[in-house]
N, C-alpha and C positions, 0 to 999 in steps of 0.2 A: 300411224303403221310404224311397222316392227323396223328395229335394230337390225343391222344384218350381221350375223355371229361372224368372227375371226376362224378363219379355215384353223380346225386343233391339229396342234404341231403333232408330227408319227410319233411315235418312243421305238428307238430300236431297242430289241430284248437280243441280250447274248445268251443265245441259249448253252453254248461250252460254258459259262460263268455261271450260269445257275446250275448246272446239271454237276461243276466242280464243288459248288458250294455244297449242293446236296448232299452228296457223298463226303464231303468235311465232315459235316453233321453226324453221318453212318459210321465214321472211324471207330477205330478200337481204342479207347482210353485206360482200361482198365480189365486184369485178369484173375479171374480166382479161379484153383481148381477144383474139380468134382471128386469129392470124397466118400459119398455115401450112396452110391451103385445109380444115380438115378439116369435113365436111357431119353435116348432118342427113338419115337417112334415112327415110320415111315412105313408106307405100300408100294407095291409097284404095280403099273398097270397090266402087266401080264397076269397078276393076281387080285383083284382089287378086293379082296374079302379076305384076306392073306395080311396080318399085320408083323413087323420085323421091328427088333429092338436092337440097337446099338448104343453099348454104354457112352457115356457124355464123357467128353476128353476136362471139358474147362467152362466155366462163362465166361460172358464177355459184356464188359459195359460200354455202349455206345455213346459217340457225344451228347447227343439227341436225349439219352437219359434211357432209353431200352436196352434191358438186358438179354440176351442171347444166350442160347446152349450153341458152344461148339464140339464140330467130331474133327478127325483128320479123315478128309474125303478126298479123295481122289487126288489134286495136285495140293491140297492148301489145309488148315486149317480153316473149317466151313462154319458160319451160323446158319443151324438146321432149318431155316426160313428159308434160306437158298434152295435147301433141295427141292427144286418141284420139273423136275426130268419124268420123261414118257418109259425110257430106259432105265435110270438108275434109280429114282423113286421119289417118294413124294412126303415132304415132313405135315404127320398128323398131327404131334403133340410129344409133349414128356411124359415119364411116365417114372413111378416111386416103387420097383418091383418090390418093397414090404408092404403096401397098401393097396396096390396094384390100380392107385386113382392114376389119371389120365387129364393131365393138366395143360390149357392152352397157351400159358403164358409162364416165365422164371418162376419158381418157390420165393415168396417174400423174404425169406433168409437170408437167400444167396443176394436178391436186391439189395437189402441193408448190410448187405457186406463189401461190395462192390461199391456203395452210394458213399458208407464211410471210408472205405479205401482210398477211394480215389477224390474225396476233401480232405483224406490227412495228408498223403503223398501228391500236394497241385504242384507240379510240374512248371516252369515256366517254359511258354517257347520259345524258340528258336530258328535261328535260319535254318541249321543243319540238319537232318535227320539224329536222333541221339538215342539210346537204349533206353525204356521207361522201366524194364519187367523181366525178370526172367520165372519160366518154373518148370520144374522136374517134369518129367514124363516116367508117369508111373501104371501104363498100360501095355509095355512092352511093342509101342507104337514100331513099326521098319518103314522106310525110305524106299523107292527104287529108284535108284540113279541113273540117269544116260546122259553122256556127252557125247561130244561134238563126234565123226568120223567112225570109224569100227571100232572102237574103244567098248571090251565087253559090259553093258550094266552090272550095276553094284545092289545089293539088299544088303544095306546098313543099319543099325538098330540106332532109335533116334532118342537123344539122354535129355531132349529140353526143348524149351518153348523160349522165344525172344521176343519182346513187343517193342515197336520203336515207334517213336513220335507222331511218324505219320502213318499208324494206326495198323501197319504190316505186321503181321509175325513170320516167323522164321522158324523152321526147327533146324536145330543143335546136331551135328555126326559130329563124328571120331576121328580123326586120322590115327589110324594105328600106328605110325611111325615114330609119332611121338606121346603114344602113351608114356609115361611117367609112371603112374600107380591104378593101382584097380581097389574098389569100383569107382567107374568113371562118375564123378558129380560136375556140378555146378559149376565154372568158376577155374576149370583144368584148364590148361593152353592146348591142350590137343585140339577141343571141340570148333567147330567151326560152323558158320551157317550154309545150310543147304546148297539156295543158291550162288551163294559165292564161289564154287565152284563145278555148280550141276548143271546144265542146261535145264532138264526135265526132270519132273520127280513125281512120283505116285505113291499114296499113302496106302499102306495096310495094317488090322488088326495086326494082332500077333500070330494068330489060328494060322489067316492065310498066308503070313511070312515064313511058316512052318511048311506048309503046304509047298508053297515055293523051293524053300529051300531042298526039302523030300523030294523035288522032281515029279511030282502028283501030276499024270498025263491030264487032266481035265482042268486043273487049276492055270496050269501052262497055257493049256489052251486059251483057258478066258483072258487071260493075260494077253497073247496074243493079241489076241478081235481088238483089248483096248487101247493098245498102242498104235495100231495100224494108222497112220500108217508108217509108223517111226519103224514098227519091226523092233524084233529082240535079238541083236548081233553079238549072244554070250555063248560060252558052253558052259557046261556043268559044273567041270573044276574052276572056272573064274566066278561062276555066282559063287560057289560056295566059299572060294578062298578071299573075299573081299570083305567078311561080316565076322 
């Protein structure tokens, strides 16, 4: 006669804790600028047979060892793999404009660069969030900044990017009242992280920013639709005067 098995102890799985651990392993730990013109390639559901290219701003090494391309997309510096949207685009791969080769993953030279840099700059973890790295902005990216109340939105040039120990990346903007010398460079006291002053922000490439500044009707119409239900409480004079 067999022996009676004791009931198996039930295990309680903390899904939130597991999710936090997974997110932590995907946080960025090191950045490297893209200096050779490699692009992100994506497609829109409205025209699936057409591919679009966008210059990569940087590459990022995640804690789990994955290297991802980064673009200033919508509201953040975004890993290309995160683009998976019916309206705004789906990531296809990376493209070398010289060879026209389409890559599924980061090129080996960028992987090696980031891995060696992360090994060399091996920061100790601290309880407080600390600044890890700063990159200059080399593509003329602009930020559309929106604040509380009826304040007009501001179109401001991005001068750099900061990577913090928790994996967040912040754009650096200039407070024009405290500019002491030009050109503005990283380390100047007039620079501040965008979310320290602005409630909401959208990033645009230089060409789109210029169309906004020139009040191109089609661009402003598309912009108004994008920020709904926020609206765009600004006058043309206020728009131009903030950059």
